[in-house]
C-alpha positions in Angstrom: 18.7 -11.1 -4.6 17.3 -9.5 -1.5 13.5 -10.0 -1.4 11.2 -6.8 -1.2 9.7 -6.8 2.2 6.0 -6.0 2.4 3.6 -5.0 5.2 0.0 -5.6 4.4 -2.6 -3.3 6.1 -6.3 -4.0 5.6 -9.1 -4.5 8.1 -10.6 -7.4 6.0 -8.9 -10.7 6.4 -10.1 -11.8 3.0 -8.6 -8.8 1.3 -5.3 -9.4 3.1 -5.5 -13.2 2.0 -6.1 -12.0 -1.5 -3.2 -9.7 -1.6 -1.0 -12.2 0.1 -2.0 -14.8 -2.6 -1.1 -12.3 -5.4 2.2 -11.4 -3.8 3.2 -15.1 -3.3 3.4 -15.5 -7.2 6.3 -13.1 -7.2 9.7 -14.8 -6.5 11.3 -11.5 -5.1 8.6 -10.5 -2.7 8.2 -11.5 1.0 5.2 -10.6 3.1 6.8 -9.9 6.5 3.7 -8.7 8.4 0.1 -7.9 8.5 -2.1 -5.3 10.4 -5.9 -4.8 10.5 -5.9 -1.0 11.5 -3.8 2.2 11.6 -2.5 1.8 15.0 -1.3 -1.8 14.4 0.3 -0.7 11.2 2.3 2.0 12.9 3.6 -0.5 15.5 4.4 -3.1 12.9 6.1 -0.6 10.6 8.4 0.5 13.5 9.2 -3.1 14.4 9.7 -4.7 11.0 10.9 -1.6 8.7 9.3 -3.0 5.6 10.4 -1.8 2.1 6.8 -1.4 1.1 3.5 -0.9 3.0 0.4 -1.8 1.2 -2.2 0.4 3.0 -5.8 0.4 2.8 -7.7 3.7 3.2 -10.7 2.6 4.9 -9.5 1.3 8.3 -11.3 1.4 11.7 -10.4 4.3 14.0 -7.8 5.9 11.9 -7.9 6.0 8.1 -4.9 4.9 6.0 -4.5 8.5 5.0 -4.2 9.5 8.6 -1.9 6.6 9.4 0.5 7.2 6.6 2.5 10.1 8.3 2.9 8.1 11.5 4.0 5.0 9.6 6.7 7.0 7.9 7.7 8.4 11.1 8.0 5.0 12.6 9.8 3.6 9.5 11.3 6.5 7.3 12.6 4.2 4.7 9.3 2.4 4.0 7.3 3.6 1.0 3.6 3.5 1.0 1.2 2.3 -1.8 -2.5 2.8 -1.1 -4.6 -0.1 -2.1 -8.3 0.9 -2.0 -11.8 0.3 -3.2 -12.2 4.0 -3.7 -12.1 5.2 -7.3 -12.5 8.9 -6.6 -9.7 10.9 -8.4 -9.8 13.6 -5.6 -9.4 11.0 -2.8 -6.4 9.3 -4.5 -4.8 12.7 -5.2 -5.3 13.5 -1.5 -3.7 10.2 -0.5 -0.7 10.7 -2.8 0.1 14.1 -1.2 1.3 12.1 1.8 5.1 12.0 2.3 6.6 8.6 1.2 3.5 7.5 -0.8 4.2 6.1 -4.2 1.2 4.7 -5.5 -2.5 4.2 -5.5 -3.9 0.8 -6.6 -7.7 0.3 -6.9 -8.5 -3.1 -5.3 -10.3 -4.4 -8.5 -7.0 -3.8 -10.3 -4.7 -5.4 -7.7 -5.3 -8.9 -8.9 -3.9 -8.0 -12.2 -0.6 -6.7 -11.2 1.0 -5.6 -7.9 4.6 -5.9 -9.0 4.5 -2.9 -11.3 3.5 -0.5 -8.4 5.9 -2.1 -6.1 8.7 -1.7 -8.5 7.7 1.9 -9.3 7.8 2.7 -5.5 11.2 1.0 -5.2 12.5 3.2 -8.0 10.9 6.3 -6.6 8.2 6.7 -9.2 4.6 7.1 -8.6 2.0 4.5 -9.8 -1.6 5.1 -10.4 -4.1 2.3 -11.1 -5.5 2.0 -14.7 -9.0 2.5 -13.4 -8.3 6.0 -12.3 -6.6 6.7 -15.7 -9.8 5.6 -17.4 -11.8 8.0 -15.2 -9.8 11.0 -16.2 -6.6 11.0 -14.1 -4.3 13.7 -15.2 
């Protein structure tokens, strides 16, 4: 089986390390690259053409929401899943309006399960973190 190729984008090394650690527990997932800001994410997406981009919203210079369209322009087949500390429903809905975006995972939920949102994105379905559902997501 061909592994799911992931690009991690977060400005905090500790957060990237944590996500990488969770992803290592999945046999069919491979982290092919990492980026610490939007510009680097766009460049790496164009070079690596990952299946999934796990993209933080709060990045220096250019937010993940701003970077998302350029990432898709650089790698049209990549699907984006936002991974963020923000738990505001309005922000999550705004993020999910971006073309090629298939998920919103609250960082506090990411350690529990990243495979479900990744599988959802690969199947063309949108995933929203349980934290947002408990806050009234509809």
